[in-house]
DRENMITI-141068 format. One line per 3 residues: their letters; for each residue x, y, z of N, C-alpha, C. Coordinates in steps of 0.02 Angstrom, whole numbers. Layout:
N
A) X/Y/Z/X/Y/Z/X/Y/Z | ...
REM end
This chain:
287
MNE) 2168/364/-360/2226/377/-405/2254/430/-388 | 2336/429/-382/2378/483/-381/2399/494/-444 | 2398/578/-439/2423/604/-501/2503/618/-493
TPQ) 2525/630/-529/2618/646/-528/2613/738/-524 | 2653/762/-463/2624/843/-488/2670/886/-540 | 2633/916/-545/2665/968/-607/2744/995/-584
KLT) 2769/970/-615/2850/1014/-613/2845/1093/-583 | 2896/1117/-556/2902/1189/-548/2957/1187/-617 | 2943/1244/-645/2984/1258/-694/3040/1317/-699
IGY) 3100/1323/-686/3149/1387/-691/3186/1384/-736 | 3205/1436/-744/3214/1478/-836/3305/1486/-804 | 3339/1510/-850/3432/1525/-843/3450/1540/-892
QGT) 3506/1579/-893/3518/1586/-969/3577/1546/-981 | 3581/1513/-1032/3634/1471/-1055/3606/1405/-1063 | 3650/1350/-1074/3644/1277/-1088/3652/1257/-1012
EGA) 3644/1184/-1006/3656/1148/-961/3735/1124/-924 | 3725/1148/-863/3790/1150/-823/3818/1222/-829 | 3794/1271/-834/3808/1369/-836/3782/1365/-743
YSQ) 3855/1414/-752/3852/1419/-662/3747/1433/-651 | 3725/1448/-678/3641/1485/-668/3602/1433/-659 | 3607/1380/-690/3585/1320/-663/3606/1282/-620
LAA) 3650/1288/-600/3704/1255/-549/3664/1285/-473 | 3661/1345/-493/3612/1398/-422/3544/1377/-450 | 3524/1365/-487/3436/1351/-468/3437/1257/-455
LHH) 3469/1254/-461/3490/1162/-445/3455/1177/-366 | 3519/1204/-355/3546/1228/-262/3498/1258/-234 | 3452/1303/-268/3411/1352/-227/3342/1318/-239
FAG) 3324/1279/-280/3265/1245/-264/3265/1165/-261 | 3316/1164/-217/3325/1058/-209/3270/1038/-157 | 3256/1092/-114/3191/1058/-57/3120/1078/-65
ASR) 3112/1102/-155/3052/1114/-192/3018/1066/-171 | 2941/1065/-158/2900/1003/-142/2890/976/-197 | 2889/1017/-245/2880/983/-317/2938/964/-351
PIR) 2942/910/-409/2993/905/-436/2980/981/-493 | 3083/958/-497/3094/1037/-556/3118/1008/-609 | 3103/1090/-651/3140/1076/-727/3188/1137/-758
CIG) 3229/1130/-774/3271/1198/-760/3253/1198/-865 | 3270/1264/-876/3241/1255/-940/3300/1309/-976 | 3345/1303/-1020/3404/1360/-1037/3355/1393/-1092
YHS) 3389/1458/-1080/3366/1515/-1135/3435/1557/-1149 | 3423/1579/-1216/3479/1608/-1239/3494/1688/-1210 | 3456/1720/-1214/3467/1823/-1166/3419/1802/-1104
FRE) 3452/1832/-1069/3402/1859/-1010/3338/1894/-1031 | 3326/1940/-1080/3247/1958/-1095/3214/1921/-1117 | 3220/1853/-1147/3197/1797/-1178/3177/1776/-1137
MLE) 3216/1742/-1049/3212/1706/-994/3164/1761/-937 | 3151/1815/-960/3106/1846/-907/3044/1865/-936 | 3068/1869/-1018/3002/1875/-1039/2956/1808/-1041
AVK) 2969/1755/-1028/2953/1681/-1027/2913/1677/-951 | 2948/1716/-929/2903/1714/-847/2850/1744/-840 | 2873/1821/-884/2776/1869/-854/2731/1841/-914
AGK) 2735/1781/-973/2703/1770/-998/2682/1713/-959 | 2701/1686/-915/2670/1647/-872/2705/1556/-912 | 2735/1565/-928/2796/1503/-983/2838/1467/-919
IDY) 2846/1493/-861/2899/1472/-815/2892/1482/-751 | 2887/1465/-728/2884/1471/-625/2921/1536/-592 | 2996/1516/-622/3037/1587/-578/3078/1589/-635
AVL) 3129/1625/-636/3194/1626/-664/3271/1657/-633 | 3307/1641/-632/3373/1645/-604/3418/1682/-653 | 3428/1747/-631/3454/1813/-661/3530/1821/-630
PIE) 3581/1817/-624/3627/1827/-640/3634/1936/-609 | 3662/1966/-542/3657/2017/-547/3700/2049/-531 | 3773/2031/-479/3828/2055/-480/3874/1988/-465
NSI) 3917/2000/-483/3990/1972/-458/4034/2004/-426 | 4078/1949/-353/4100/1990/-325/4185/2005/-349 | 4189/1982/-378/4248/2018/-432/4223/2048/-521
AGS) 4183/2035/-541/4187/2084/-616/4140/2150/-583 | 4109/2142/-527/4051/2195/-495/3971/2190/-542 | 3917/2220/-537/3864/2236/-565/3863/2199/-647
INE) 3805/2179/-643/3780/2166/-713/3738/2232/-736 | 3753/2248/-767/3722/2315/-795/3651/2297/-833 | 3656/2242/-876/3568/2226/-890/3525/2187/-868
SYD) 3552/2167/-817/3498/2129/-777/3462/2180/-713 | 3495/2232/-717/3476/2285/-669/3403/2335/-736 | 3450/2347/-777/3408/2401/-852/3313/2331/-824
LLA) 3352/2283/-845/3308/2245/-863/3230/2198/-809 | 3257/2213/-748/3215/2203/-701/3168/2286/-687 | 3202/2352/-685/3188/2409/-707/3122/2417/-760
ATG) 3129/2371/-809/3074/2371/-882/3033/2327/-885 | 3032/2265/-856/3007/2207/-848/2939/2228/-787 | 2953/2251/-727/2892/2248/-668/2886/2168/-630
LSL) 2952/2132/-634/2953/2072/-616/2948/2087/-552 | 2956/2030/-500/2954/2028/-439/3028/1970/-409 | 3073/2027/-368/3122/1968/-331/3096/1951/-280
VGE) 3115/1845/-293/3065/1808/-211/3127/1770/-198 | 3175/1783/-210/3262/1752/-172/3306/1755/-227 | 3383/1725/-179/3422/1741/-183/3497/1688/-195
ELQ) 3508/1677/-255/3567/1614/-202/3647/1663/-207 | 3684/1639/-197/3777/1657/-210/3795/1583/-225 | 3814/1594/-286/3836/1543/-331/3928/1545/-329
PIA) 3973/1496/-302/4011/1503/-326/4011/1478/-381 | 4086/1510/-400/4120/1513/-436/4197/1474/-453 | 4201/1420/-480/4253/1388/-521/4281/1363/-576
HCL) 4297/1415/-614/4323/1424/-672/4373/1344/-677 | 4376/1300/-736/4412/1269/-761/4411/1267/-854 | 4473/1236/-837/4525/1247/-924/4476/1178/-943
IGA) 4446/1167/-991/4407/1113/-1033/4450/1114/-1092 | 4463/1052/-1103/4495/1042/-1185/4443/988/-1227 | 4455/994/-1285/4422/935/-1312/4463/851/-1319
ADV) 4520/881/-1298/4555/796/-1285/4590/815/-1212 | 4625/766/-1195/4656/765/-1150/4732/785/-1156 | 4742/856/-1173/4801/869/-1232/4841/920/-1155
AVS) 4914/921/-1157/4949/967/-1115/4922/1039/-1141 | 4926/1109/-1094/4900/1162/-1104/4924/1181/-1139 | 4995/1187/-1132/5038/1213/-1214/5029/1212/-1277
DIR) 4974/1170/-1282/4959/1141/-1342/4877/1171/-1368 | 4866/1197/-1306/4781/1250/-1341/4812/1318/-1382 | 4787/1325/-1426/4777/1385/-1466/4724/1422/-1481
RVY) 4668/1399/-1445/4600/1449/-1459/4584/1432/-1389 | 4522/1482/-1359/4505/1478/-1279/4421/1521/-1288 | 4367/1470/-1273/4303/1496/-1284/4280/1509/-1191
SHP) 4238/1575/-1201/4214/1572/-1147/4148/1636/-1138 | 4122/1655/-1088/4092/1704/-1077/4134/1785/-1045 | 4133/1836/-1090/4195/1876/-1080/4191/1910/-1014
VAL) 4138/1899/-950/4164/1885/-887/4196/1830/-854 | 4181/1791/-871/4236/1728/-874/4301/1758/-898 | 4307/1751/-955/4386/1783/-983/4419/1825/-925
AQC) 4378/1877/-918/4393/1938/-884/4442/1902/-812 | 4381/1855/-794/4407/1834/-713/4462/1802/-719 | 4499/1759/-789/4546/1716/-785/4593/1763/-817
GEF) 4622/1835/-815/4659/1857/-870/4713/1844/-857 | 4755/1809/-792/4812/1821/-782/4829/1733/-798 | 4789/1689/-797/4811/1635/-837/4815/1625/-910
LET) 4751/1653/-952/4756/1668/-1026/4829/1710/-1036 | 4871/1743/-993/4930/1747/-1022/4980/1719/-1005 | 4993/1668/-984/5022/1621/-983/5015/1580/-1036
LED) 4982/1573/-1076/4973/1524/-1143/4997/1580/-1194 | 5053/1541/-1228/5066/1559/-1284/5044/1552/-1341 | 5057/1593/-1399/5005/1604/-1454/4946/1570/-1457
CHV) 4894/1591/-1398/4807/1577/-1380/4805/1631/-1429 | 4738/1636/-1458/4696/1659/-1470/4621/1653/-1416 | 4600/1706/-1369/4553/1696/-1323/4483/1745/-1369
EAF) 4451/1711/-1371/4380/1721/-1416/4302/1719/-1365 | 4278/1769/-1370/4206/1787/-1320/4189/1735/-1342 | 4116/1700/-1295/4064/1664/-1319/4024/1688/-1292
VDT) 3941/1662/-1292/3877/1697/-1267/3870/1654/-1201 | 3908/1609/-1172/3908/1585/-1113/3948/1514/-1095 | 3952/1507/-1044/4031/1474/-1035/4025/1387/-1034
AMA) 3948/1363/-1012/3922/1298/-1037/3924/1280/-1125 | 3907/1344/-1160/3895/1327/-1202/3965/1334/-1258 | 4022/1355/-1222/4065/1368/-1246/4106/1274/-1227
VEK) 4089/1251/-1192/4109/1183/-1189/4079/1128/-1238 | 4016/1170/-1262/3967/1138/-1304/3998/1132/-1365 | 4019/1176/-1388/4059/1207/-1451/4135/1163/-1478
VKQ) 4165/1176/-1425/4214/1138/-1382/4217/1057/-1441 | 4185/1032/-1388/4135/978/-1388/4121/940/-1477 | 4082/992/-1503/4062/983/-1569/4099/981/-1619
DGD) 4142/1049/-1600/4193/1050/-1655/4254/991/-1648 | 4278/954/-1591/4318/908/-1588/4412/913/-1601 | 4415/989/-1605/4485/1016/-1615/4541/1023/-1565
PTQ) 4569/976/-1552/4603/971/-1480/4641/1029/-1466 | 4653/1069/-1526/4683/1129/-1485/4647/1182/-1454 | 4553/1184/-1476/4547/1216/-1421/4527/1202/-1354
AAI) 4504/1243/-1316/4471/1239/-1250/4415/1287/-1238 | 4373/1261/-1190/4338/1333/-1165/4350/1320/-1070 | 4329/1394/-1051/4331/1400/-972/4241/1404/-964
ASE) 4234/1342/-879/4181/1346/-856/4178/1303/-823 | 4133/1259/-812/4126/1248/-723/4145/1139/-729 | 4162/1139/-663/4160/1063/-683/4119/1026/-730
QAA) 4069/1051/-705/3997/1017/-709/3983/1011/-759 | 3978/1059/-810/3999/1069/-894/4046/1030/-928 | 4090/1010/-891/4139/958/-904/4129/910/-904
ALH) 4125/874/-854/4053/809/-860/4000/780/-884 | 3964/825/-916/3911/821/-920/3922/810/-1016 | 3969/863/-1043/3993/827/-1090/4040/773/-1113
GLP) 4081/761/-1046/4141/707/-1064/4187/734/-1066 | 4204/765/-1057/4275/820/-1078/4310/819/-1012 | 4418/833/-1034/4425/818/-982/4454/879/-952
ILR) 4487/906/-902/4491/968/-888/4553/973/-880 | 4575/991/-915/4652/1008/-915/4670/1052/-856 | 4635/1120/-831/4688/1126/-775/4624/1164/-738
RDI) 4613/1154/-654/4587/1194/-623/4615/1239/-594 | 4540/1270/-560/4557/1343/-531/4601/1394/-561 | 4598/1406/-619/4615/1450/-647/4609/1527/-634
ADH) 4555/1558/-619/4549/1618/-609/4596/1659/-559 | 4589/1732/-576/4635/1751/-547/4610/1750/-449 | 4571/1771/-441/4545/1776/-357/4505/1717/-359
PEN) 4509/1651/-296/4487/1618/-274/4440/1640/-241 | 4428/1696/-234/4357/1684/-186/4321/1721/-245 | 4281/1691/-264/4242/1718/-320/4155/1700/-338
YTR) 4112/1748/-307/4051/1725/-305/3988/1760/-346 | 3948/1740/-378/3894/1776/-415/3842/1752/-391 | 3800/1839/-359/3724/1836/-326/3708/1826/-382
MVI) 3638/1780/-389/3594/1759/-438/3518/1797/-375 | 3483/1832/-430/3411/1811/-386/3365/1791/-430 | 3320/1775/-385/3259/1727/-407/3214/1764/-422
VAA) 3198/1764/-502/3126/1802/-502/3074/1793/-522 | 2993/1820/-517/2947/1786/-531/2901/1825/-563 | 2852/1826/-554/2804/1857/-587/2752/1907/-536
KPE) 2756/1854/-479/2693/1904/-422/2763/1888/-360 | 2741/1955/-334/2783/1946/-233/2766/1902/-213 | 2815/1871/-161/2808/1848/-103/2811/1862/-45
HHE) 2784/1853/4/2789/1884/71/2812/1809/129 | 2824/1855/177/2878/1827/233/2841/1829/297 | 2845/1781/348/2823/1811/418/2866/1852/435
QGV) 2858/1893/476/2885/1954/494/2962/1956/528 | 2946/1890/573/3033/1849/602/3064/1837/575 | 3057/1800/487/3138/1775/442/3168/1837/432
PCK) 3236/1840/426/3275/1896/399/3273/1894/314 | 3255/1952/289/3230/1968/261/3282/2030/203 | 3298/2027/141/3308/2071/113/3271/2093/55
TSL) 3257/2173/47/3205/2220/10/3261/2237/-45 | 3244/2245/-103/3275/2301/-153/3215/2319/-194 | 3219/2388/-192/3195/2433/-224/3223/2478/-297
IFS) 3180/2516/-343/3213/2554/-386/3173/2623/-351 | 3218/2699/-372/3195/2737/-360/3209/2780/-399 | 3178/2856/-427/3208/2916/-448/3208/2964/-404
TVH) 3231/3023/-381/3248/3085/-367/3231/3146/-416 | 3215/3188/-387/3230/3257/-406/3296/3272/-452 | 3314/3324/-482/3374/3322/-482/3418/3382/-460
EQG) 3416/3384/-413/3423/3437/-360/3477/3435/-298 | 3527/3465/-290/3583/3465/-242/3546/3409/-176 | 3564/3373/-126/3555/3325/-88/3497/3299/-63
ALA) 3488/3294/-142/3400/3229/-168/3420/3177/-136 | 3477/3122/-158/3503/3080/-134/3503/3069/-69 | 3548/3102/-37/3563/3102/29/3528/3121/61
RCI) 3440/3144/59/3377/3146/112/3351/3078/97 | 3366/3051/20/3329/2980/17/3365/2933/78 | 3446/2938/69/3504/2872/109/3458/2892/165
SIF) 3475/2944/195/3473/2970/267/3407/2932/297 | 3368/2920/249/3284/2884/292/3307/2814/307 | 3343/2778/287/3356/2702/308/3433/2733/380
AER) 3450/2754/386/3490/2765/434/3436/2776/506 | 3403/2835/463/3364/2847/541/3290/2808/565 | 3317/2763/507/3236/2691/569/3291/2623/551
GLN) 3360/2642/558/3387/2564/572/3413/2525/512 | 3397/2548/453/3399/2484/413/3468/2485/365 | 3483/2433/375/3580/2427/333/3564/2424/273
LTK) 3595/2466/234/3598/2474/147/3653/2419/128 | 3633/2379/94/3669/2335/74/3723/2348/11 | 3701/2369/-17/3710/2392/-111/3649/2455/-123
IES) 3688/2513/-147/3668/2545/-201/3714/2567/-251 | 3668/2556/-322/3700/2566/-378/3649/2609/-411 | 3673/2638/-484/3643/2691/-512/3664/2701/-606
RPK) 3574/2698/-612/3611/2681/-689/3569/2704/-713 | 3588/2761/-772/3556/2798/-815/3473/2792/-846 | 3443/2845/-810/3375/2872/-860/3344/2852/-926
PDT) 3310/2805/-938/3302/2803/-1012/3269/2871/-1022 | 3307/2906/-1096/3268/2950/-1125/3275/3011/-1060 | 3321/3018/-1054/3326/3074/-983/3413/3070/-963
PFE) 3439/3125/-1020/3521/3112/-1032/3556/3150/-947 | 3584/3113/-912/3617/3140/-836/3594/3133/-778 | 3526/3096/-801/3471/3062/-731/3509/3007/-720
YIF) 3468/2987/-655/3481/2922/-643/3416/2881/-619 | 3431/2821/-612/3372/2776/-565/3408/2734/-535 | 3412/2721/-465/3443/2719/-397/3422/2625/-379
YVD) 3464/2575/-384/3428/2519/-359/3469/2514/-279 | 3434/2494/-230/3445/2495/-181/3420/2436/-145 | 3488/2378/-110/3451/2318/-80/3482/2363/3
FEG) 3419/2326/45/3445/2336/114/3391/2311/160 | 3421/2266/227/3439/2235/258/3360/2265/312 | 3283/2202/280/3242/2217/299/3182/2163/282
NVD) 3133/2161/315/3069/2136/277/3004/2194/264 | 2990/2173/201/2923/2251/186/2870/2220/243 | 2867/2169/230/2822/2151/308/2804/2176/376
RET) 2863/2224/394/2878/2243/453/2856/2340/450 | 2839/2333/522/2805/2414/512/2878/2465/510 | 2925/2456/533/2997/2476/516/3000/2505/461
TQA) 3011/2454/417/2992/2456/350/2976/2474/310 | 2899/2474/311/2845/2505/305/2847/2569/310 | 2872/2598/387/2888/2692/374/2916/2710/356
ALL) 2973/2677/345/3041/2692/289/3015/2696/225 | 2972/2679/191/2960/2659/143/2899/2723/81 | 2861/2734/159/2800/2803/147/2850/2859/137
ELE) 2894/2847/186/2944/2930/210/2978/2942/131 | 3018/2864/100/3051/2879/48/3011/2891/-2 | 2950/2871/-27/2892/2892/-68/2892/2936/-62
AVT) 2901/2997/-7/2892/3062/1/2933/3097/-39 | 2983/3089/-28/3043/3125/-73/3086/3110/-121 | 3038/3049/-170/3070/3035/-217/3012/3028/-281
TFL) 3024/3029/-350/2979/3041/-388/2955/2980/-434 | 2989/2927/-419/2958/2866/-423/2980/2801/-375 | 2956/2771/-341/2967/2706/-302/2944/2641/-326
TVL) 2976/2598/-332/2948/2520/-338/2999/2466/-311 | 2950/2458/-263/2980/2371/-241/2974/2305/-263 | 3041/2299/-263/3053/2257/-324/3057/2164/-297
GSY) 3058/2155/-221/3035/2128/-169/3075/2129/-123 | 3039/2060/-75/3058/2064/9/3080/1983/0 | 3120/1955/-10/3154/1903/7/3184/1860/40
PTG) 3199/1807/88/3250/1795/140/3330/1801/96 | 3375/1800/155/3444/1838/140/3455/1760/119 | 3502/1777/59/3538/1708/56/3625/1707/61
RAR) 3654/1655/64/3708/1652/111/3745/1605/63 | 3813/1629/42/3894/1580/-10/3884/1513/48 | 3920/1483/-13/3933/1412/-3/3979/1411/10
VS) 4045/1402/65/4104/1384/69/4133/1316/56 | 4160/1310/-6/4175/1218/-6/4225/1189/42
REM end
């Protein structure tokens, strides 16, 4: 008797139609098991579900090509001890979605996530007598507009969110910059390893002594080993004013000897070092 395979559970922040859910569906499209996406109210709640074993993976937005880094995500990665096992570059294509098919000039209130609102600033400035209100999630904003049923309300979200709720798109491609991507990291309870020939990116956290040249010594290790840094981000060290934790991404597989040697050198000149994960490099999908 054939048993139905257990579903692969993936968490995302928001509700159905959120950009994070779209990234999850694309990233796990080739999975050997059927997938189930579960929406959470917050990043913290979602990551706690991974840690507790309630879900297999979480999709966490970490930076946007226009808005920059998402600081909350970095802080949570430092605090939870979870592992990064993949990444997905999700195209962001904002639409103005109405409760009814009305003229854009009739809209008096627009809801969306604060980042989405900021990315559509030029378009929003063209709306007269219109109040802009931040909401917890783009797709949840669409849900609210549908529930309220007020034809003067609209939301900024994805085309897929409009389709899911059966609402009309009043205007497409309203972002200030057309090339808009959010980098999502795939988070799991334990690290995953890959063959040495697989092109990987490695993410890590470290802290240095608070003295001149300390960070430069750390960065030079990557250059000396021929490892290309793709990102460095600093965040305040909790309970230690004006000292910092550094987040680094570099091109390299943690299971390769060159990468291991660099990490050993780095460990010797840092006050702490944590490898968040080594995972295949993601690529943007350009339509």
